[in-house]
mmCIF file as gemmi writes it, N, C-alpha and C atoms, coordinates in Angstrom:
data_model
loop_
_atom_site.group_PDB
_atom_site.id
_atom_site.type_symbol
_atom_site.label_atom_id
_atom_site.label_alt_id
_atom_site.label_comp_id
_atom_site.label_asym_id
_atom_site.label_entity_id
_atom_site.label_seq_id
_atom_site.pdbx_PDB_ins_code
_atom_site.Cartn_x
_atom_site.Cartn_y
_atom_site.Cartn_z
_atom_site.occupancy
_atom_site.B_iso_or_equiv
_atom_site.pdbx_formal_charge
_atom_site.auth_seq_id
_atom_site.auth_asym_id
_atom_site.pdbx_PDB_model_num
ATOM 1 N N . UNK Axp A 1 ? 51.335 -50.773 81.978 1 0 ? 1 A 1
ATOM 2 C CA . UNK Axp A 1 ? 50.838 -49.599 82.572 1 0 ? 1 A 1
ATOM 3 C C . UNK Axp A 1 ? 50.863 -49.79 83.705 1 0 ? 1 A 1
ATOM 4 N N . UNK Axp A 2 ? 51.119 -50.758 84.294 1 0 ? 2 A 1
ATOM 5 C CA . UNK Axp A 2 ? 51.284 -50.829 86.089 1 0 ? 2 A 1
ATOM 6 C C . UNK Axp A 2 ? 52.557 -51.288 86.418 1 0 ? 2 A 1
ATOM 7 N N . UNK Axp A 3 ? 53.156 -52.069 85.509 1 0 ? 3 A 1
ATOM 8 C CA . UNK Axp A 3 ? 55.074 -52.326 85.492 1 0 ? 3 A 1
ATOM 9 C C . UNK Axp A 3 ? 56.053 -51.361 85.367 1 0 ? 3 A 1
ATOM 10 N N . UNK Axp A 4 ? 56.655 -50.903 85.25 1 0 ? 4 A 1
ATOM 11 C CA . UNK Axp A 4 ? 57.674 -50.331 84.988 1 0 ? 4 A 1
ATOM 12 C C . UNK Axp A 4 ? 58.428 -50.35 83.877 1 0 ? 4 A 1
ATOM 13 N N . UNK Axp A 5 ? 58.127 -49.694 82.57 1 0 ? 5 A 1
ATOM 14 C CA . UNK Axp A 5 ? 57.944 -48.901 81.674 1 0 ? 5 A 1
ATOM 15 C C . UNK Axp A 5 ? 58.249 -48.348 80.094 1 0 ? 5 A 1
ATOM 16 N N . UNK Axp A 6 ? 59.09 -47.679 80.59 1 0 ? 6 A 1
ATOM 17 C CA . UNK Axp A 6 ? 59.717 -46.423 80.819 1 0 ? 6 A 1
ATOM 18 C C . UNK Axp A 6 ? 60.226 -46.67 79.31 1 0 ? 6 A 1
ATOM 19 N N . UNK Axp A 7 ? 60.263 -47.795 78.525 1 0 ? 7 A 1
ATOM 20 C CA . UNK Axp A 7 ? 61.52 -48.166 76.911 1 0 ? 7 A 1
ATOM 21 C C . UNK Axp A 7 ? 59.968 -48.09 76.273 1 0 ? 7 A 1
ATOM 22 N N . UNK Axp A 8 ? 58.78 -47.834 76.213 1 0 ? 8 A 1
ATOM 23 C CA . UNK Axp A 8 ? 57.557 -48.602 75.707 1 0 ? 8 A 1
ATOM 24 C C . UNK Axp A 8 ? 57.361 -47.808 74.449 1 0 ? 8 A 1
ATOM 25 N N . UNK Axp A 9 ? 57.027 -47.795 73.355 1 0 ? 9 A 1
ATOM 26 C CA . UNK Axp A 9 ? 56.873 -46.666 72.728 1 0 ? 9 A 1
ATOM 27 C C . UNK Axp A 9 ? 55.518 -46.198 72.545 1 0 ? 9 A 1
ATOM 28 N N . UNK Axp A 10 ? 54.835 -48.341 72.249 1 0 ? 10 A 1
ATOM 29 C CA . UNK Axp A 10 ? 53.284 -48.394 71.439 1 0 ? 10 A 1
ATOM 30 C C . UNK Axp A 10 ? 53.215 -48.48 73.221 1 0 ? 10 A 1
ATOM 31 N N . UNK Axp A 11 ? 53.139 -48.764 73.99 1 0 ? 11 A 1
ATOM 32 C CA . UNK Axp A 11 ? 52.503 -48.537 75.938 1 0 ? 11 A 1
ATOM 33 C C . UNK Axp A 11 ? 53 -49.966 76.253 1 0 ? 11 A 1
ATOM 34 N N . UNK Axp A 12 ? 52.122 -50.486 76.146 1 0 ? 12 A 1
ATOM 35 C CA . UNK Axp A 12 ? 52.548 -51.902 77.027 1 0 ? 12 A 1
ATOM 36 C C . UNK Axp A 12 ? 51.898 -53.412 75.816 1 0 ? 12 A 1
ATOM 37 N N . UNK Axp A 13 ? 51.214 -52.802 74.443 1 0 ? 13 A 1
ATOM 38 C CA . UNK Axp A 13 ? 51.03 -53.469 73.493 1 0 ? 13 A 1
ATOM 39 C C . UNK Axp A 13 ? 51.424 -54.663 72.867 1 0 ? 13 A 1
ATOM 40 N N . UNK Axp A 14 ? 53.183 -54.417 72.99 1 0 ? 14 A 1
ATOM 41 C CA . UNK Axp A 14 ? 54.168 -55.119 72.606 1 0 ? 14 A 1
ATOM 42 C C . UNK Axp A 14 ? 54.511 -56.147 73.612 1 0 ? 14 A 1
ATOM 43 N N . UNK Axp A 15 ? 54.709 -55.49 74.918 1 0 ? 15 A 1
ATOM 44 C CA . UNK Axp A 15 ? 54.624 -56.233 76.704 1 0 ? 15 A 1
ATOM 45 C C . UNK Axp A 15 ? 53.454 -57.689 77.106 1 0 ? 15 A 1
ATOM 46 N N . UNK Axp A 16 ? 52.602 -56.815 76.815 1 0 ? 16 A 1
ATOM 47 C CA . UNK Axp A 16 ? 50.935 -58.142 77.075 1 0 ? 16 A 1
ATOM 48 C C . UNK Axp A 16 ? 51.35 -58.903 76.003 1 0 ? 16 A 1
ATOM 49 N N . UNK Axp A 17 ? 51.257 -58.828 74.972 1 0 ? 17 A 1
ATOM 50 C CA . UNK Axp A 17 ? 51.068 -59.409 73.511 1 0 ? 17 A 1
ATOM 51 C C . UNK Axp A 17 ? 51.526 -60.079 73.28 1 0 ? 17 A 1
ATOM 52 N N . UNK Axp A 18 ? 53.484 -60.083 74.409 1 0 ? 18 A 1
ATOM 53 C CA . UNK Axp A 18 ? 53.446 -61.195 72.728 1 0 ? 18 A 1
ATOM 54 C C . UNK Axp A 18 ? 54.454 -62.531 74.046 1 0 ? 18 A 1
ATOM 55 N N . UNK Axp A 19 ? 54.698 -61.946 76.137 1 0 ? 19 A 1
ATOM 56 C CA . UNK Axp A 19 ? 54.556 -63.298 76.88 1 0 ? 19 A 1
ATOM 57 C C . UNK Axp A 19 ? 53.793 -63.437 76.241 1 0 ? 19 A 1
ATOM 58 N N . UNK Axp A 20 ? 51.904 -63.01 76.57 1 0 ? 20 A 1
ATOM 59 C CA . UNK Axp A 20 ? 50.68 -64.3 76.289 1 0 ? 20 A 1
ATOM 60 C C . UNK Axp A 20 ? 50.676 -64.719 75.369 1 0 ? 20 A 1
ATOM 61 N N . UNK Axp A 21 ? 49.666 -64.557 74.505 1 0 ? 21 A 1
ATOM 62 C CA . UNK Axp A 21 ? 48.955 -64.806 73.685 1 0 ? 21 A 1
ATOM 63 C C . UNK Axp A 21 ? 50.24 -65.949 73.127 1 0 ? 21 A 1
ATOM 64 N N . UNK Axp A 22 ? 51.188 -66.418 72.998 1 0 ? 22 A 1
ATOM 65 C CA . UNK Axp A 22 ? 51.751 -67.439 72.665 1 0 ? 22 A 1
ATOM 66 C C . UNK Axp A 22 ? 51.683 -68.469 73.16 1 0 ? 22 A 1
ATOM 67 N N . UNK Axp A 23 ? 52.715 -68.554 74.213 1 0 ? 23 A 1
ATOM 68 C CA . UNK Axp A 23 ? 51.684 -69.406 75.237 1 0 ? 23 A 1
ATOM 69 C C . UNK Axp A 23 ? 50.445 -70.094 75.699 1 0 ? 23 A 1
ATOM 70 N N . UNK Axp A 24 ? 49.682 -69.175 75.733 1 0 ? 24 A 1
ATOM 71 C CA . UNK Axp A 24 ? 47.781 -69.101 75.61 1 0 ? 24 A 1
ATOM 72 C C . UNK Axp A 24 ? 47.352 -69.271 74.874 1 0 ? 24 A 1
ATOM 73 N N . UNK Axp A 25 ? 47.884 -69.174 74.053 1 0 ? 25 A 1
ATOM 74 C CA . UNK Axp A 25 ? 47.096 -69.588 72.253 1 0 ? 25 A 1
ATOM 75 C C . UNK Axp A 25 ? 46.988 -71.168 71.849 1 0 ? 25 A 1
ATOM 76 N N . UNK Axp A 26 ? 48.344 -71.084 72.596 1 0 ? 26 A 1
ATOM 77 C CA . UNK Axp A 26 ? 48.777 -73.399 72.563 1 0 ? 26 A 1
ATOM 78 C C . UNK Axp A 26 ? 48.568 -73.867 72.752 1 0 ? 26 A 1
ATOM 79 N N . UNK Axp A 27 ? 47.638 -73.053 74.854 1 0 ? 27 A 1
ATOM 80 C CA . UNK Axp A 27 ? 47.174 -74.279 75.373 1 0 ? 27 A 1
ATOM 81 C C . UNK Axp A 27 ? 45.728 -73.827 75.297 1 0 ? 27 A 1
ATOM 82 N N . UNK Axp A 28 ? 44.618 -72.561 74.869 1 0 ? 28 A 1
ATOM 83 C CA . UNK Axp A 28 ? 43.285 -72.098 74.705 1 0 ? 28 A 1
ATOM 84 C C . UNK Axp A 28 ? 43.081 -73.121 74.244 1 0 ? 28 A 1
ATOM 85 N N . UNK Axp A 29 ? 43.261 -73.138 72.589 1 0 ? 29 A 1
ATOM 86 C CA . UNK Axp A 29 ? 42.689 -74.467 71.915 1 0 ? 29 A 1
ATOM 87 C C . UNK Axp A 29 ? 42.435 -75.621 72.383 1 0 ? 29 A 1
ATOM 88 N N . UNK Axp A 30 ? 43.802 -76.269 72.689 1 0 ? 30 A 1
ATOM 89 C CA . UNK Axp A 30 ? 44.097 -77.981 73.867 1 0 ? 30 A 1
ATOM 90 C C . UNK Axp A 30 ? 42.796 -78.015 74.956 1 0 ? 30 A 1
ATOM 91 N N . UNK Axp A 31 ? 42.56 -77.404 75.501 1 0 ? 31 A 1
ATOM 92 C CA . UNK Axp A 31 ? 42.486 -77.195 77.036 1 0 ? 31 A 1
ATOM 93 C C . UNK Axp A 31 ? 40.884 -77.101 76.54 1 0 ? 31 A 1
């Protein structure tokens, strides 16, 4: 929403949920 995403049919769900939960979920339980 804040970034330029003209090719996003779902909005910002796949853009923020893809590169965020991948590395964050792996380090969240370990920390």
